[in-house]
Structure formats: C-alpha cells, structure tokens
C-alpha positions in Angstrom: 57.3 121.5 156.8 55.1 123.2 154.4 51.8 125.0 155.2 48.8 123.1 153.6 46.5 125.4 151.6 42.9 124.7 152.4 41.0 127.9 151.5 40.8 127.1 147.9 37.4 127.2 145.8 36.3 125.2 142.9 33.5 125.0 140.5 32.5 122.6 137.8 30.4 122.0 134.6 29.8 118.6 133.1 33.2 119.1 130.9 35.5 121.4 133.0 36.6 122.0 136.6 37.6 125.4 137.7 39.9 125.5 140.7 41.2 129.0 142.3 44.1 128.7 144.7 45.1 131.9 146.6 49.0 132.6 146.4 49.2 134.3 149.8 51.4 137.2 148.3 54.0 134.9 146.9 55.6 136.0 143.8 54.7 134.5 140.4 58.3 133.3 139.7 58.4 131.1 142.9 55.3 129.2 142.0 55.9 125.5 140.9 53.1 123.6 139.2 53.0 119.8 138.7 49.9 117.8 137.4 48.9 114.6 136.0 45.4 113.1 135.0 44.8 112.2 138.7 47.1 114.6 140.7 47.6 118.3 141.1 50.2 120.0 143.3 51.0 123.7 143.5 54.2 124.7 145.6 54.9 128.2 146.5 57.1 128.2 149.7 56.3 127.9 152.5 52.8 126.9 151.1 51.8 123.7 149.5 48.4 122.9 147.7 47.9 119.2 146.8 44.9 117.6 145.3 44.2 113.9 144.7 41.4 114.2 142.2 38.4 112.0 142.4 38.2 111.4 138.7 40.6 111.5 135.8 41.3 114.6 133.7 42.8 115.4 130.3 46.1 116.8 131.4 47.2 117.8 127.7 44.1 120.0 127.3 44.0 121.5 130.9 45.5 125.0 131.5 46.8 127.1 134.3 47.0 130.9 134.7 48.7 133.0 137.4 47.8 136.5 138.3 46.4 139.0 140.8 47.6 136.8 143.5 45.5 133.8 142.5 46.3 130.5 140.3 43.4 129.6 138.3 43.3 126.0 136.9 40.9 125.1 134.1 40.9 121.0 134.1 39.3 119.3 131.2 37.2 116.0 132.2 37.6 112.8 130.5 34.0 111.9 131.1 31.0 114.3 130.8 29.5 114.3 134.2 29.4 116.2 137.5 31.7 115.2 140.2 30.5 114.6 143.7 33.9 115.6 145.4 37.0 117.4 143.9 39.3 115.2 145.9 39.3 111.8 147.5 39.8 111.2 151.1 43.5 111.4 151.7 43.8 110.1 155.2 45.3 106.9 154.0 49.0 107.8 153.7 50.1 104.8 151.7 47.5 105.4 149.0 48.5 109.0 148.8 52.2 108.0 148.5 51.2 105.5 145.9 49.3 108.2 143.9 52.2 110.5 144.1 54.7 107.9 142.9 52.5 106.9 140.0 52.0 110.4 139.1 56.0 111.0 139.2 56.4 107.9 137.1 53.8 109.1 134.4 55.3 112.5 134.4 58.8 110.9 133.7 57.4 108.6 131.0 55.7 111.7 129.5 59.0 113.7 129.5 60.9 110.8 128.1 58.3 110.4 125.3 58.4 114.0 124.5 62.1 114.2 124.5 62.0 111.0 122.2 59.5 112.6 119.9 61.6 115.8 119.9 64.7 113.8 118.9 62.8 111.9 116.2 61.3 115.1 115.0 64.9 116.8 114.9 66.3 113.7 113.2 63.5 113.9 110.5 64.1 117.6 110.1 67.8 117.0 109.6 67.0 114.1 107.4 64.7 116.2 105.2 67.2 119.1 105.1 70.1 116.8 104.1 67.7 115.0 101.4 66.7 118.5 100.0 70.3 119.6 99.9 71.2 116.4 98.1 68.4 116.8 95.7 69.5 120.3 94.9 73.1 119.2 94.5 72.0 116.5 92.3 70.0 119.0 90.2 72.9 121.4 90.1 75.1 118.6 88.9 72.7 117.2 86.5 72.3 120.9 85.1 76.3 121.3 84.9 76.5 117.9 83.2 73.8 118.8 80.7 75.7 121.9 79.8 78.9 120.2 79.5 77.1 117.6 77.1 75.5 120.2 75.1 78.9 122.0 74.8 80.6 118.7 73.8 78.0 118.0 71.2 78.4 121.5 69.9 82.1 121.2 69.7 81.9 117.8 68.0 79.4 119.2 65.4 81.9 122.0 64.7 84.8 119.5 64.4 83.0 117.2 62.0 81.8 120.3 60.0 85.4 121.7 59.9 86.8 118.0 58.9 84.1 117.7 56.2 85.2 121.2 54.9 88.7 120.3 54.8 88.1 116.9 53.0 86.1 118.9 50.4 89.0 121.3 49.9 91.6 118.4 49.7 89.3 116.7 47.0 88.9 120.0 44.9 92.7 120.5 45.1 93.3 116.9 44.1 91.1 117.3 41.3 92.7 120.4 40.1 96.2 118.8 40.3 95.1 115.9 38.2 93.6 118.0 35.6 96.6 120.0 35.3 98.9 116.8 35.1 96.5 115.6 32.5 96.8 118.9 30.3 100.6 118.8 30.7 100.8 115.1 29.6 98.7 115.9 26.6 100.9 118.9 25.7 104.1 116.7 26.0 102.6 113.9 23.8 101.7 116.4 21.2 105.2 118.0 21.1 107.2 114.9 21.1 107.9 112.7 18.1 107.9 109.1 18.3 111.4 107.4 17.5 111.6 103.6 16.6 115.2 102.2 16.9 116.8 100.2 14.0 117.8 96.6 14.5 121.6 97.3 14.2 121.1 99.9 17.0 119.3 97.4 19.3 122.3 94.9 18.8 124.8 97.5 19.5 123.1 98.4 22.8 123.0 94.7 23.8 126.8 94.5 23.2 127.4 97.6 25.2 125.5 96.1 28.1 127.3 92.8 28.1 130.7 94.7 28.1 129.6 96.7 31.2 128.6 93.6 33.2 132.0 91.8 32.6 133.7 94.8 33.7 131.9 94.9 37.0 132.6 91.3 37.6 136.2 91.9 37.1 136.3 94.7 39.6 134.6 92.4 42.2 137.5 89.9 41.8 140.1 92.3 42.8 142.2 90.9 45.7 141.7 92.5 49.2 144.7 93.9 51.2 146.1 91.9 54.0 145.1 92.8 57.6 147.2 95.4 59.7 149.8 94.2 62.0 149.2 94.6 65.8 150.9 97.3 67.9 151.0 99.2 71.1 149.8 102.9 71.8 151.7 104.6 74.3 149.7 107.1 76.5 151.2 109.8 78.7 149.2 111.7 81.1 150.0 115.6 82.1 151.2 115.9 85.4 148.7 117.8 87.9 149.4 121.4 88.2 147.8 123.1 91.3 146.1 126.7 90.7 148.5 128.4 92.8 151.5 130.8 92.1 155.1 129.3 92.3 155.9 131.7 95.2 152.7 130.5 97.2 153.0 126.8 96.2 152.1 124.4 98.9 153.0 121.2 96.9 154.2 119.4 99.8 151.2 120.0 101.8 148.8 119.3 99.0 150.8 115.9 98.4 150.4 115.1 101.9 146.5 115.8 101.7 146.2 113.5 98.6 148.2 110.8 100.4 146.0 111.0 103.5 142.9 110.9 101.3 144.1 107.8 99.7 144.9 106.0 103.0 141.5 107.0 104.1 139.8 105.3 101.4 141.8 102.1 102.0 141.3 102.3 105.9 138.0 100.3 106.2 137.2 98.2 109.3 135.3 95.1 108.1 135.5 93.3 111.4 132.6 94.9 112.8 129.6 92.8 114.4 127.0 95.1 112.7 128.4 94.1 109.2 127.1 90.5 109.3 123.7 91.2 108.3 124.6 93.8 105.6 125.0 93.4 101.9 128.3 94.1 100.2 127.0 97.5 98.9 125.9 98.4 102.3 129.5 98.0 103.6 130.8 100.8 101.5 131.3 104.1 103.3 130.9 106.1 100.0 127.4 104.2 99.5 126.4 105.0 103.1 127.4 108.7 102.7 125.3 109.1 99.5 122.3 107.4 101.4 122.7 109.9 104.3 122.9 112.7 102.0 119.6 111.7 100.2 117.8 111.1 103.7 119.0 114.6 104.8 117.5 116.1 101.6 114.1 114.5 102.4 114.3 115.7 106.0 114.8 112.4 107.7 117.6 113.6 110.0 117.7 110.7 112.4 118.0 108.0 109.5 120.7 110.2 108.0 122.7 110.4 111.3 122.4 106.4 111.4 123.9 106.1 107.9 126.7 108.6 108.7 127.5 106.8 112.0 127.8 103.4 110.5 130.1 104.8 107.7 132.2 106.4 110.5 132.4 103.0 112.0 133.6 101.6 108.7 136.1 104.3 108.2 137.1 107.0 110.8 139.2 109.1 108.4 136.7 110.6 105.9 136.2 114.2 107.1 133.1 114.8 104.9 131.0 112.2 106.8 131.7 114.1 110.2 130.8 117.3 108.5 127.5 116.1 107.1 126.6 114.4 110.5 127.1 117.8 112.2 124.7 119.4 109.9 122.1 116.8 110.8 122.9 117.4 114.6 122.4 121.4 114.0 118.9 120.4 112.4 117.8 118.4 115.4 119.4 121.1 117.7 122.2 118.6 119.1 124.5 121.6 119.3 127.4 120.0 121.3 127.2 117.0 119.1 127.4 119.3 116.1 130.5 121.0 117.6 132.1 117.7 118.3 131.5 116.5 114.7 132.8 119.7 113.0 135.8 119.6 115.2 136.6 116.0 114.2 136.2 117.1 110.6 138.4 120.0 111.0 141.1 117.9 112.8 141.0 115.4 109.5 140.9 118.3 107.0 144.8 118.9 107.4 146.9 120.3 106.1 144.9 123.1 104.9 145.0 123.2 101.1 142.9 124.6 98.2 141.5 121.0 97.8 139.7 121.0 101.1 139.2 124.8 101.4 135.3 124.2 100.7 135.1 121.5 103.3 136.8 123.5 105.8 134.6 126.4 105.2 131.5 124.5 105.6 132.9 122.8 108.8 133.8 126.2 110.5 130.4 127.7 109.6 128.6 124.9 111.1 130.7 124.9 114.4 130.4 128.9 114.5 126.6 128.3 114.1 126.4 125.9 116.8 128.3 128.2 119.2 126.1 131.1 118.4 122.9 128.9 119.2 124.6 128.2 122.4 125.0 132.0 122.9 128.7 131.7 122.7 129.0 134.4 120.3 132.8 135.2 120.5 133.7 131.5 119.7 130.9 131.5 116.9 132.2 134.7 115.2 135.8 133.4 115.4 134.8 130.3 113.6 133.0 132.2 110.9 135.9 134.5 110.4 138.1 131.5 109.8 135.5 130.2 107.3 135.8 133.6 105.6 139.6 133.1 105.4 139.1 129.8 104.0 136.5 130.9 101.4 138.7 133.3 99.5 138.5 131.1 96.5 134.8 131.5 96.3 133.8 135.2 95.7 130.3 134.9 96.3 130.5 132.8 99.6 133.1 135.4 100.6 130.8 138.4 100.1 127.8 136.7 101.7 129.8 135.9 104.8 131.4 139.4 105.2 128.0 141.2 104.8 126.4 138.7 107.4 129.6 139.2 109.8 129.1 143.1 109.6 125.3 142.6 110.4 126.2 140.5 113.3 128.7 142.9 114.8 126.3 145.9 114.5 123.7 144.1 116.6 123.1 145.1 120.1 120.3 142.6 121.0 120.8 139.1 121.8 117.5 137.9 120.4 118.4 139.5 117.0 121.5 137.2 117.0 119.4 134.2 117.9 116.9 134.9 115.3 119.7 135.7 112.6 121.7 132.2 113.5 118.4 130.4 113.4 117.8 131.3 109.8 121.6 131.2 108.9 121.7 127.5 110.2 118.8 126.6 107.9 120.4 128.3 104.8 123.9 126.9 105.4 123.1 123.4 106.4 
C-alpha cells in the first residue's frame, strides 16, 4: 500500500500552474511520472502523489524538473484564468477510477500516434533517401550515356572522314590509271600501221574455217567403246597379330577372351517386364552404357546407376558396365556396392590378356580405393599392386601408381591415408 504525499505546494498565474512535490529522500532514478491533460501522477516507492486536476492543461507544453529532492512541475493552462482549486474532490472512487482509465487510454492513444508518426517519418525519410539515390544513379547513367553518345558520334565522324579520304584516294588512282591507259593506247595507235586484207585472202580464210568445222564434226561421229564386262574382286584380310613375343604368346587365352566378348554381345535378356515401355533403342545395353557415361560426366550419379543397372539386367556378361557402376558407387560413397561391382567386373575380365588389361587396372584401382576408404588398407594396397601389375603396358599410369604407392607406404597417419584416397578416388573415377 503506497503512502500518499500530501505536503505538496502549488502556485499559479493566469497561464501557468507550479507544483512542488517533495521526494522524501528517494533517488532521482526511482521516480516515475505519468501525466495527461487532466491527471498527474508521481510514483517514487513507497510514496505516491496523485492529482486529479480541476481544469485541463496542455500536456505537450508542460514540463517537469527533478533536483534537490523536489519535483517541480510547470503546467500550461488551456484557458487563461485562475483556478479555485488545484484538484477536484476525489472522494468518489468510481469517478477517480474513470479518470485514471481515461488518462491511461489517452496515454496509449498518444503513444500509438507518436509511434505511427515516427514510423511514417521513417518511411518518408527512407523514401526520400531512395528517391535521392535513384536520382543520383539516373544522373550518373545519363552522364555515362552522354559520354558514350559523344564518343560514338566522334568515332562515327572519324570513320566517315576516313571513308571520304579513301574514296578520294581511290578516285585519284582510277583517274591516273585511266590517263596512263589512254596514253598507252595513243602510242600504240600511232606506232601500228593499218592493214586492209585483199579479197582473195578473205576467200581463203573462209575456206579454211569451213574445213575446220567439218573436221570437228567428223571427230564427234567417232564410235564409242563398248561397256566393260562385270567381274568379282577378291578381298583378303590380314590375320590379327597380338603385340606379344612368341615366347610369351597367350593366343589361346586371347581367343577365349574374344569368344567370351562375342557371346556377351549376343546374351541379351529381352523378356524383362521393364522392357515393355522402352523403345528399341533403349533396349540396347551399349546405348544404356553410353547414356550412363554421359550422366556420370555431368555428375548425375544416381541416374547413371539406374542406366547401368538396366543394362546389366539386359546383359550380365559385360564387365565394363559393372566397372562403371562401381565408379558411381564410389562417388556416392556406397563403398560395399563399389567393391561388389568391381569384383563382378574382375570375374568377367578373365582370362587376363592385353586386351582387357586397362579394364582390369581400373577395376583393381576402384576396388582398392573402396577398401582404403573402409580403412582396410592391406586389401586396398593389395588391389592397387595388382593394378600396377596390369598397367605395365601403360608407362604413364605405371609411374603414377608406383609413386602413389610409395607415398602410401611411407605414411604413419591414418588421417593422411584417408585424405589421400579421397583425392585419389576423385581423380581415378
């Protein structure tokens, strides 16, 4: 329950009312003032000063000063006259409550109006700043455009002047050439003698012309040769020679590999339910493989896996499709599936010959990379060593793999191995 302050003093003039409220030793920071045109409250716990003014005041022009233990209020009257009383009789609690509520409502409306006015002002300032900025930018663009137009006009004028000069030079050269030709013709006409042929000579010329025409017509009437008889041309192909020495020849294995490749091309499963909605082109494993390669190049690894998977359903004996699908799984870090597809590819790449050495190298490297990503470095290095042995026919690949293997063997940190194989996977796949 607050203590009501009653030892306040007040004085007035016809325009102003002065009220002095003692603060009872309370600090200035704890004083709370609330006022409207008919209500004034000063709260400084545990004290409370409350005045229900007898006549309205101008709250916007009124002021309050706090200092020396006193709060001094200077209230501006709305009407120029002396008041009989400062406050009204506040024995009626309902009326006091009504005045308080009305004062609170007015204060809220005033705050809302001030907030709205502030927001409107801020918006107008922003709008003005934006318009000013747009105006400056427009002026800058206009200035730049004017400079461009001036430069364009200048360049156009220079070009027209150059064209005119070139035209004049060409006309002068043509006149000089024409004059030189005229002088030359005049000299030739003066130096040559005019020769008039006789009648007998004219007859002789006509006779010679007639004989030449007759000889040409006789040549045209010569019989053409008969068409040539038909025949057959025998074509023989040189038998294939493998690039291996005779002592190292693996002709049976290579013939077996070629035979397996031919059988794989013929082993197409066309009785799948998925093929009902596919076109004839989409039922070709080679076309699906090329589609998957293009999708892999663009980074769409899931779509590439779908294309390779459908190609495998059509033909399960093409090792390249398994190897390429393992590369996609490596990109997506499906490491166990990458090992499985690489193993399928290596099973199909038998017997090992020079014709499939590159494919076996890629399959071993991809499987080794997957093992190393799974921190199975022994199996990974074993597969990479096998890849090196298969890559003897590629000197550049051999040197790169050997250098990388040496680096791996010299590492002591597992984290270094992980970082290396993460980079190696991206470069190999």
